[in-house]
N, C-alpha and C positions, 0 to 999 in steps of 0.2 A: 703590346705586352712581349716581352723580354721571352726569348726562349730557353727551355730550358732549366730558370729558377722553378718553377712548381714546386708539390709532391704530386704525384700520382694518386689521380684517381680513383679507386677502384673499391670492384663486389668484396669485400667482408662481411669476416662471419662475427658476432660476440656470444660466444658460448657465457650466460651467467652460473655461474657455479653453483650459489645460493638453493635457484632454483630449477635448472635446470634446461632450463628454456635457451634454444639458439635461432638468432632473427639474420636473418642476408640483407644490412641492408650496403650503401657506399663512404667512404670513407678513406684521409689518407692519412690511415693508420697506416702500419708495417708490423706482418707477425711471418718467422722463419716458419713457423705450424701449422699443417694444414689439416681441413674436413674437407670429403665430400662432403659436399648436400646434397639433397634431397632430386636434383635434377640432372645427377652424376655427371656436375663438374667440379676441380677441384679449387677452396675458396684458401685463402689466409682465413686463421682461425685466433680473436683476442679470448683469453679467460676474464667475465669484469667479477669482483663477487657482489655486485647491488646492479640489476636496471630497474625496470620500472617492473618489473612481472617478482620481483620480490622484499624491492624497497617499500615498506609500512603510510607514506604517504602515499601508494596509487594504490594498490592492495588493499585495505580502507581496515588496516591494523594496527594502526596506530595507535598508541596511548597519548587521551585526554586527561592534559592537567587539571583537579579544579581550584580552576582560575574563581570560582564562583565563592569557593571561604573561605580562599585566598583574601576576595574583596574581603570577606563581612570582618575579619578578624580588625584587616589596617582601617577601615574603620570603628571597628570599636576600640581600639589601641591605639587614634587621634581624633576622637570622638570628639573632646571640648577643646583640642589643641584649637590655639590662636583665639576664644574667646577670652572676656575681661570682662 
């Protein structure tokens, strides 16, 4: 591998603005903004609007479409289509 061409892989905090939850993980993302974590060390922090803590798919609060009603309406509308 060539040296000095890869981004720095470091610990970083992601702050979910919607739920207020913070995640400490490792990433190549960088930020000038820093935060002091629970272990007493200072890490760069990136604010995100949506994460797995606030996204409806992961929280189970997603809206379920009425697909059964749509299928029934489609079948009723095209019931005799294609018959001779």
